[in-house]
N, C-alpha and C positions, 0 to 999 in steps of 0.2 A: 504493500499499499504505499502510494508517494506521499508528499508533505501536503499537498493539496488534498488530497483523499481523506487523511487523518485530521486536517483542522475542519474540514465538514463535517465529520463524525462527532467531532466534539463540538459542535456548534448546536442551540436547540432549534435550528430550523431544520435540522437532518431528521431530530427525534420527533419533531412534528410532524414530518412525513412518514417516518417508519411507522409511528403508533397510532396519531389521529387521523390518519390517510387510511390507514389500514382499518380501523374502526368504521369510519364511515362508510368506506367499499362493503365490508360485512354487513352494516346495517342497512344499505340500500339492497340487498341480495337477500336479507331477513324479512325485509317490507315485500320482497317479491313472492318470498314462501309463504307468510302469512296470508296473502292477498289471494294465491292460488291461480284459480282460472280467471279469477275476476280482474286479474291484472293484465290480461289480454285485450286486446282490440280487435271491432269486427274482422280487420284485415285491411290488405292494400287495395288501393286503386287506382289505375293507370289514367292519366290523364288524356280527355278528349277533345282536342281544340277544333277539330272539324276543319273542313274545307281543304283539306290536304295540308294542313298546315303543322308545324311540331311545336311543341312547348319550348322555352328558351330557359334555362337555368344557368345560373350565375354561383359559380363553388368557388370561396375564397381558401387559400392555401392547398390548389388543384396538384402540386408539383409531387406530393409525397404523403405516404402515410393514408391518413383516413380521407384526405380530399382527392387522391388519386384512386382510391377503391371505390368513393363515392361518384366521382365523374365517369368511371367506366360502368358501375352499377346503374347508375341513372341514365346512361346510354342506352343499355338493354333495356332499359324499361320504355323507352320510346323517347326520350329525351335526346336530341340532336347536338352533337358538341362544337363549337367554335371556338377557335383560338385566333385571337388577333389583334394588336395594338398597331399605331401608327408607324412606331420604331420596329415592329416585327413584322408586318407585312411583307415587306420588301426581302426580307432575310428568309422568311417560311417560303415564299413564294419563290426563292431562290432553290432553296434546299429540295422543295418538289420537284420542280423542273428538272433539276438535278437528276433526283432519281428517276426522271422517267426518260432522261436521257440514258439513263444506264439500264433501265429496264421498263419500256414501256406499259407492262401489266401490272407494274406497281400502283401506279396512279394515272388509270384512264382520261380523268378530267380532272384537271387541276381548279379550274375555275370553280367547279361544281362544289369543292372543298369549300372553297375561300366564303361563295356567296351563301352556301346553303346553311341550315341550322342544326340546333343551336343549344349547346350545353356551354356555358362559358366558362372557362376554366383561369382562376387569376391566381397569378403568382410573380413572386419578386425576379424569378430567374428565367433569363432566354434560354440557356440551354436546357433548363429544368423543364421547362416548358414546351421544348421541343421533343424532350425525351417523352414527356409526357403524353404527348399525339403521338408518336411511333410506337409506344408499348400498347396504348389503347388500340390502335389501328391494325396493330399485329394481332389482338386480339379478336378486333372488330371490323373487317374490313370495309364495311358500309357507314363505320363512324364518321361523321364529318366533323370538323373540328377548328375553332377560331382562339386564339389565344391573346389575352389580355393580360400586361405587365400591371402589377397592383402591389404596394406597399401599405398597409393599415398603416403603419406609424409615420405614414406622411400624408397630411391634408390634400398637398399639391398632386400627390398621385393618386387617390380616392377621386379627387375631383376630376382629374384627367382620365381615370379610368369610365368615371360615370359619363362625360362627355362623348369617351371614343365609343361607348356601348350604345348610347340612346344617337349617335351618328350613324353607326353599323346598321341599329334597328330600322332606321329610316329610310337606308338606302336598300336593306333588303326583305323588309318583311311589310305586309299591308297592312300591319298592326303594332300600333307603336307602344309595345308592352313587353313584359317579362313575365314569366309564370310562377317561378321557384327561384329563390336566394336562400343559400345556403352560407352562414357564418358560419367556417369552420376552422379559420385560420387562428394560430395560437401560439405561445410561445412561454417558456417557464426560463427566464433568465436568472443568472446568478448572482448579477450585479446591478445596479442604479446605472441605467445609462438614460442620458436626455435626449429626445428626438430634437428634429429641426424645427418643431413647433413649441419645444420648451416642457413637453409632457414626459412621465416617466415611461420607458418604452414595452415594458408589460403592460402597462394600462392600458397603452393608446393602442396597440397590438390585439390584447385580448377583449377591451371593452370598448373604449372612445373609438377607436377605427370602425368597428362593425357598427356601433351605435350613428357614426355621421354616413358611414357607406347606404345602411338602411333608409336614411331620412333622404337619402340623395334619390334611392332607387326606389322610393314609394311610390311615387305618380306613375312610374312603369307596372308597379304590380297591380294599381287601384284600375288601370287603364286595359285590363286583360278581361276579355270575352268570356272567360272560364276562371273558376275561382283560384285566386292564386294563394303564395304561400310564404313563409319566411320560416326558416327552421335555425334555431341558434344554437351552437353548440356549448353546453355546461359542461359540469363537472361535479360528484359524489364528492370534493373535495368542498364545496359549498357549505356543505352541514359542519364545518368546524370553526366556521365564524360565527359568533355568539352575539356581538355587536356589530354595526357597520356606521362608518362615517361617510355620508356621500354628500358632504360640501365640494364645493368647485375646488379647494384648496385638495382637498384628498384624491378628487379625481385626477388633477393634474400631476399628483406625487410629490406634491409640497414637501411632505412629510421627510422626505429622502434628499431634500437639498442641503444646504449649509449647513444646517441647525444640528444635522444628524453625522455630520463627518467624524470618522473614529469608528462608528458603529456598522458591523456588518447588516448587509441588506438583507431585508427579513421575506426572501424568495418563497417559501411556502405560504406563508400570511398573505401576501400580496398575489399570488396566484389564486388562491380562494376567494381574494375580494372580487377578483375580476370575474371569477365564475361565476359567483351570488351576484353581483351588479347585471351581469348578463342575462342571469334567470331574470331577477326583478325587471328587467327592461322587458323580455319577454312577455309576463304576465301585464304589465300596465302596457303594452301596446296592443296585446290581444283585447284588454278591457277598453282600449281608445277605439279600435277598429272594428270589432265582432257586431257591432248592433248598425254600423255604419257602411259598411263596406263588404266586399266577397275576399278580402283577405284575412287568411288566417294566421296565426302564429303558434309556433309549438318548440318547445326546449327538448333537446335531444342530449342523452347522456349516455355513451358509449361502453363506461366503465374501464376497465383497464387495457389497453389496446398497445403492441410493440411497436411503439413509431419512435420518432426522431424527437419528442417532447423533450428527452433529459440530456440531449445532445452537448448541453452546457456543462453537465455536471462529470465528474471524474469517471472515466471508463469502467474502472472497475467499482464504483458504486452502481452505477445503472444495469451493468450486467449481472450484480448479486441481485439487486430487486428485482429484476425480470426473471431470475431464476427462480426464487423464492415463489413468487407469484404462478410463473410456470408449473412450480412442484404441487403448488395447491389449485392448480387447475381453474386460475382466476385471470390467468392473461390470455387474451386473444389475439391473433393475426388482424392485419388490416382489413381483409375481405369478410373478414366472420364480423368484427367491431364495428362496421358499418352497417350493421344492421338497425341498429337504435337511429341511426340518421335515414334511412329507406321508410322505416315504420314511420316516423315524423313526417318524411316528405309526401308519403304516399297514403296517408290515413286518411278517411272521411273528414271534411270541413267543420262537421260537429266537435272534432276531437280538439279545436283550438284553443290554446290554453291549457293543457295539460303538458306532462312531464315524463316522456319514454325515456326507458333504462334498459340497458342492456341487451337489446332485441328483443327477436320473438314474440314483438306486438305488446311487451311489457310495459306498465304505466303504473307509476307509482306516486307517492305525495312527496316533495321535495319539503326543505327544511321547515320549522313554521316560520321563523323570521323571513324566509324568502315571499309570503304572502302577506306579509305587512305592508296594506295599499298606502297609509301615510309616508312611508320611507320611500316606495315604488314612486310615489308622487314626486315626493321631492329630489331623489335620483333622476327624476326623468327632466324636472326643471333646470336642476343643477348642470345635467349634460347637453341640455340644449345651449345654456348660458356657455360652456365650454366651445360647443359648436360654432355659435355664433361669433364668440372672441377669433376662433379658428379662421372664420370666414372674413371679419376684419381685417387679420393679420394679413392675408391674401390679396386683399382687395378686392374680395369677391362679394358683391352688394346683392347679389340674389335672393332670394325666398329661400334657396336649400332644397 
């Protein structure tokens, strides 16, 4: 064990993850067991947009882990995949043309791939986006892909993504709408890092970014001629939070600023905080939309999945954690763990406002704190204030 790993093992945050997270996970499975068959939903429903059109789905963090698995699975469910940003179109077109030159049978109609629809994969890495396209296409030759670069830790990137997506839809679709948004991207940062917007990176990536993205894309969801949906990925770790500060300063991560110099970054507590925030946001958005629109909102918790979420932690510790969970039969591969995302994405509209856990159509109740409507309302107000401030800083005076 190296010095960095030893230092982490001696930290309170490590034991918070080792003990409280394990208890929270077992608590969630206990709720599933106690509910029995009542925990399962009526089943999944495929979207039917009609008129030969296929539904558009936006998946963030789609270049690895659950995001990539969700993209492939939703393509099989009838969503077509579109990859493409202003900076990526020429590069991807060139790569496809080269592939055609080498083997004409690989891509019979490159323009058909670029123009047709429609599952939008959003990621930060151009190379990973291309690799995702290639992997899905090898498994599903008829999948059509369009890639958008998106960094949820940057308001400028989110705004550019929204603008590019809307422009692409106007050019290629008869309906200015999307049918599904899956806020999947997330990180577990081991240190406090400030984004270009002045926010804590983990808080912005895991919560503020998805809040802003959802707000920007909400008009497209409301425009859909069929019921549309927002799926927010949360985590059983939200159960570890006993009290929550939803002030604007807390949402910016101000408590990790100059006043905390010399203190270690509370990575576990911050991760739990972001997952509770996005869960409460899901419930509040459901309350605001379910009576006035056909947009449903569902939270999805996959449980423990072997992804790159712990890539910043010492490798020996992440390996040990995954080994123990695998031995206890609690660790899932992405292709299995994606079940809760599919359950949430394809559940009937009347399941809006529910909390899906662990796949197989299972629903449980989240923590008592997550249902506090007064705190949720304040969280919404303070989050909106952060969003508006980001707009002003970027000189964006639109209505969001």
